[in-house]
C-alpha positions as CSV (number, residue, x, y, z in Angstrom):
1,M,107.9,-96.7,136.0
2,T,111.6,-97.4,136.3
3,P,114.1,-94.6,137.2
4,Q,115.4,-94.3,133.9
5,E,111.8,-94.0,132.3
6,R,111.0,-91.4,134.9
7,A,114.3,-89.6,134.0
8,Q,113.6,-89.7,130.2
9,K,110.1,-88.4,130.8
10,A,111.2,-85.6,133.1
11,A,113.9,-84.7,130.4
12,A,111.2,-84.6,127.7
13,A,108.9,-82.4,129.8
14,M,111.7,-80.2,130.5
15,W,113.4,-80.0,126.9
16,A,109.7,-79.3,125.2
17,D,110.0,-75.6,127.3
18,D,113.7,-75.1,127.5
19,R,114.0,-72.3,125.1
20,A,117.6,-71.4,126.2
21,S,119.2,-74.6,125.6
22,T,117.8,-75.0,122.2
23,W,118.8,-71.4,121.3
24,F,122.4,-72.2,122.3
25,G,122.2,-75.0,120.0
26,M,122.4,-77.8,122.6
27,E,121.5,-81.4,122.2
28,L,120.2,-83.4,124.9
29,V,122.4,-86.9,124.4
30,A,121.1,-89.0,127.2
31,V,119.6,-88.9,130.6
32,D,119.1,-91.4,133.9
33,E,118.5,-90.9,137.2
34,G,121.0,-88.4,138.7
35,R,122.9,-88.3,135.2
36,A,122.7,-86.2,132.0
37,T,124.9,-85.8,129.0
38,L,124.4,-82.7,126.7
39,A,126.5,-81.6,123.8
40,L,127.1,-78.6,121.7
41,T,129.1,-77.6,118.5
42,V,130.9,-74.4,119.1
43,G,129.6,-72.1,116.3
44,E,130.7,-68.6,115.3
45,D,128.0,-67.1,117.5
46,H,129.6,-68.6,120.5
47,V,133.1,-67.2,120.1
48,N,134.4,-64.1,122.0
49,G,136.9,-61.4,121.1
50,H,139.6,-63.9,121.3
51,G,138.4,-66.1,118.8
52,I,137.6,-68.8,121.5
53,C,134.4,-70.3,122.9
54,H,132.7,-67.6,125.3
55,G,133.1,-68.9,129.2
56,G,129.4,-68.0,129.2
57,V,128.5,-70.7,126.7
58,T,130.6,-73.5,128.1
59,F,129.1,-72.6,131.7
60,S,125.5,-72.6,130.2
61,L,126.0,-76.0,128.7
62,A,127.4,-77.5,132.0
63,D,124.5,-75.8,133.7
64,S,121.8,-77.4,131.5
65,A,123.4,-80.8,132.0
66,F,123.2,-80.1,135.7
67,A,119.7,-79.2,135.6
68,F,118.7,-82.2,133.6
69,A,120.4,-84.5,136.0
70,C,118.9,-82.7,139.2
71,N,115.4,-83.0,138.0
72,S,115.7,-86.6,136.8
73,R,113.7,-88.0,139.6
74,N,110.8,-85.8,138.9
75,Q,111.1,-83.6,141.8
76,S,111.2,-79.9,140.7
77,T,114.9,-78.7,141.4
78,V,116.8,-75.6,141.1
79,A,120.4,-74.2,141.4
80,Q,121.6,-72.7,144.8
81,H,124.9,-72.0,143.4
82,N,127.6,-73.3,140.8
83,T,131.3,-73.1,140.4
84,I,133.1,-73.3,137.3
85,S,136.8,-73.8,136.6
86,Y,138.1,-73.4,133.0
87,I,140.9,-75.7,132.1
88,R,141.6,-75.1,128.5
89,P,139.9,-73.0,125.7
90,A,137.4,-74.7,123.4
91,M,137.8,-73.4,119.8
92,L,135.5,-72.9,116.7
93,G,133.9,-76.1,115.5
94,D,134.9,-78.2,118.7
95,R,132.2,-80.3,119.8
96,L,131.7,-80.1,123.5
97,T,130.1,-82.8,125.7
98,A,128.9,-81.9,129.1
99,Q,128.4,-85.0,131.4
100,A,126.9,-84.5,134.8
101,E,126.7,-86.9,137.6
102,E,125.1,-86.4,141.0
103,I,127.4,-87.3,143.5
104,S,125.4,-86.4,146.8
105,L,121.6,-86.3,147.4
106,T,120.8,-85.6,151.1
107,G,117.2,-84.5,151.7
108,R,116.3,-81.6,149.3
109,S,119.9,-80.6,148.8
110,G,122.2,-82.2,146.0
111,I,125.7,-81.9,144.6
112,T,126.4,-82.8,141.1
113,D,129.7,-82.6,139.2
114,V,129.8,-81.9,135.5
115,T,132.7,-82.1,133.1
116,V,133.0,-80.4,129.8
117,T,135.2,-82.2,127.3
118,N,135.9,-81.7,123.6
119,Q,135.8,-84.2,120.5
120,N,139.3,-85.4,121.7
121,G,138.5,-86.3,125.4
122,E,140.2,-83.0,126.7
123,L,138.8,-81.4,129.5
124,I,137.9,-77.9,128.9
125,A,136.1,-77.2,132.2
126,S,134.9,-78.6,135.5
127,F,131.7,-77.5,137.2
128,R,130.3,-78.1,140.7
129,G,126.6,-77.4,141.4
130,A,124.4,-77.4,144.5
131,S,120.8,-78.1,144.0
132,R,117.7,-77.5,146.0
133,A,114.4,-79.3,145.6
134,V,111.5,-77.2,145.4
135,R,107.7,-77.7,145.6
136,G,106.3,-79.5,142.7
137,Q,107.2,-82.2,139.9
138,V,108.5,-81.9,136.2
139,F,105.5,-83.9,135.1
140,T,102.5,-85.1,136.7
141,E,103.1,-89.0,137.6
142,G,100.5,-91.2,135.8
143,D,100.3,-88.6,132.9
144,S,100.4,-90.4,129.5
145,T,102.0,-87.4,127.8
């Protein structure tokens, strides 16, 4: 199995049980070893009292992209801690794209950067996540599903 095939299989297994990301309306766009791209269109249920996309929605999109990138090697991996900087607001109807890229993996610890942009390529937020591999796999290697 190639690294990309492993990443895609891990993503499919995670996506099948990911109630939160689907509840938000996210879409899994692409995945590869150490990388993932998710997207979301800001809907009425995503805006706050200021009429802009709630920061928690933006964070959740970045966090989900982070999760798919971190688990792409089929090693169960969770977040240790994350930070986000909001650069500009996202508005109702904006199409947000979160691109995650693992920048460091040493032993069981990793660092992944995620950029969230809108449909115009404008930077909405910058997220950095620290991950930790735990016991188990996302799917059983050799499993035909």
